[in-house]
N, C-alpha and C positions, 0 to 999 in steps of 0.2 A: 871638631875639625875647624881649622882656621882658613882664612882667605888672605891672599897677598896681592897687592896691586903694583903693577909696573909704573914707575914715576915718569917714564918716557912716553909710553903709548897707551896706558890705562888697561892693559891686559890684566885679567884677574886669574891668579893661580888659586884654585880651590883644592885643598888637600883631599876632600871627599871625592873629587872627580879625577884628580891626577892630571897627567898630560900624556894620554895613551900614544899619541903620534910621536912623542919623544921617548917612549918606553917607560914612562912613569905611571905605574898602576894606580887605580883609585885607592885612596888611603895613604898615599906616600906623603909623609910629613915634610914640611919645607926644609928642615935641617938635614933630612936624608937625601935631598936632591944633590946629585954630583956637582962638584964645583965647575965642571965644564959644560953644564946645561946652559942654554940661552933661551931668552924669551922667544916663543914661537912667532910673535907678531913683529918685533923690531930687532931681535938679535942681541940685546944687551945681556950681561951676566946677571945671575940671581941677586947680586948685591944691589941692583936697582929696583928690587921689589920690597915694598914695605907692608908690614902687617896692617890689615884693615881692622878698625875698631868696631 
């Protein structure tokens, strides 16, 4: 599972944890997140999240 970091607010999206508050179950891969999802911290679209090395 991978992690992605929001470049605006540093929120971490962890595929293993998902985002249950937004309806994303644990194990939801980044590419499977709907295009209308937004960062729960700052509200930007998923295009502002970058893969963490």
